[in-house]
VEXKESE-176824 format. One record per residue (C-alpha): residue number from 0; x, y, z. Coordinates in nm, 2 decimals. Layout:
N
<pt k="NUM" X="X" Y="Y" Z="Z"/>
...
END
This chain:
71
<pt k="0" X="23.83" Y="3.90" Z="0.91"/>
<pt k="1" X="23.57" Y="3.72" Z="0.70"/>
<pt k="2" X="23.49" Y="3.77" Z="0.34"/>
<pt k="3" X="23.27" Y="3.52" Z="0.15"/>
<pt k="4" X="23.39" Y="3.26" Z="0.09"/>
<pt k="5" X="23.73" Y="3.33" Z="0.26"/>
<pt k="6" X="23.81" Y="3.35" Z="0.63"/>
<pt k="7" X="24.15" Y="3.51" Z="0.71"/>
<pt k="8" X="24.28" Y="3.50" Z="1.07"/>
<pt k="9" X="24.40" Y="3.85" Z="1.17"/>
<pt k="10" X="24.75" Y="3.70" Z="1.27"/>
<pt k="11" X="24.80" Y="3.59" Z="0.91"/>
<pt k="12" X="24.75" Y="3.94" Z="0.75"/>
<pt k="13" X="25.09" Y="4.08" Z="0.63"/>
<pt k="14" X="24.99" Y="4.39" Z="0.45"/>
<pt k="15" X="24.70" Y="4.60" Z="0.31"/>
<pt k="16" X="24.71" Y="4.84" Z="0.02"/>
<pt k="17" X="24.47" Y="5.01" Z="-0.22"/>
<pt k="18" X="24.40" Y="4.83" Z="-0.54"/>
<pt k="19" X="24.20" Y="4.89" Z="-0.86"/>
<pt k="20" X="24.27" Y="4.54" Z="-1.00"/>
<pt k="21" X="24.03" Y="4.39" Z="-1.25"/>
<pt k="22" X="24.08" Y="4.05" Z="-1.10"/>
<pt k="23" X="23.76" Y="3.86" Z="-1.01"/>
<pt k="24" X="23.69" Y="3.87" Z="-0.64"/>
<pt k="25" X="23.41" Y="3.89" Z="-0.39"/>
<pt k="26" X="23.46" Y="4.27" Z="-0.39"/>
<pt k="27" X="23.19" Y="4.43" Z="-0.59"/>
<pt k="28" X="23.37" Y="4.76" Z="-0.66"/>
<pt k="29" X="23.69" Y="4.84" Z="-0.84"/>
<pt k="30" X="23.78" Y="5.07" Z="-0.54"/>
<pt k="31" X="23.93" Y="4.78" Z="-0.34"/>
<pt k="32" X="24.18" Y="4.69" Z="-0.08"/>
<pt k="33" X="24.43" Y="4.41" Z="-0.14"/>
<pt k="34" X="24.49" Y="4.21" Z="0.17"/>
<pt k="35" X="24.82" Y="4.01" Z="0.16"/>
<pt k="36" X="24.82" Y="3.71" Z="0.39"/>
<pt k="37" X="24.97" Y="3.37" Z="0.45"/>
<pt k="38" X="24.65" Y="3.18" Z="0.40"/>
<pt k="39" X="24.51" Y="2.99" Z="0.11"/>
<pt k="40" X="24.62" Y="2.94" Z="-0.25"/>
<pt k="41" X="24.68" Y="3.30" Z="-0.38"/>
<pt k="42" X="24.81" Y="3.47" Z="-0.07"/>
<pt k="43" X="24.59" Y="3.78" Z="-0.12"/>
<pt k="44" X="24.22" Y="3.87" Z="-0.11"/>
<pt k="45" X="24.05" Y="4.18" Z="-0.27"/>
<pt k="46" X="23.77" Y="4.34" Z="-0.06"/>
<pt k="47" X="23.56" Y="4.65" Z="-0.09"/>
<pt k="48" X="23.43" Y="4.74" Z="0.25"/>
<pt k="49" X="23.13" Y="4.97" Z="0.28"/>
<pt k="50" X="23.32" Y="5.20" Z="0.52"/>
<pt k="51" X="23.68" Y="5.18" Z="0.42"/>
<pt k="52" X="23.81" Y="5.42" Z="0.69"/>
<pt k="53" X="23.65" Y="5.23" Z="0.97"/>
<pt k="54" X="23.75" Y="4.90" Z="0.82"/>
<pt k="55" X="24.12" Y="5.01" Z="0.80"/>
<pt k="56" X="24.11" Y="5.16" Z="1.15"/>
<pt k="57" X="23.98" Y="4.83" Z="1.29"/>
<pt k="58" X="24.24" Y="4.62" Z="1.09"/>
<pt k="59" X="24.52" Y="4.84" Z="1.22"/>
<pt k="60" X="24.41" Y="4.77" Z="1.58"/>
<pt k="61" X="24.38" Y="4.40" Z="1.53"/>
<pt k="62" X="24.68" Y="4.35" Z="1.30"/>
<pt k="63" X="24.98" Y="4.53" Z="1.45"/>
<pt k="64" X="25.21" Y="4.30" Z="1.26"/>
<pt k="65" X="25.07" Y="4.42" Z="0.92"/>
<pt k="66" X="25.21" Y="4.69" Z="0.70"/>
<pt k="67" X="24.97" Y="4.95" Z="0.56"/>
<pt k="68" X="25.18" Y="5.14" Z="0.30"/>
<pt k="69" X="25.01" Y="5.47" Z="0.21"/>
<pt k="70" X="24.70" Y="5.41" Z="0.42"/>
END
């Protein structure tokens, strides 16, 4: 997965959940997904994909090790 300016290898993604965090991020919307990973300084990245359903479907295929609570 790639989000400017962050590249996260699929194998490093641990979990994905919905977030409405006000933290600054490359996500332009407050309707975001929080991706927890073992990459980088913070260990999480906030994203707002254009098509959330398709994005999650693809992540679930590529990240069988990840947890998707409530998604």
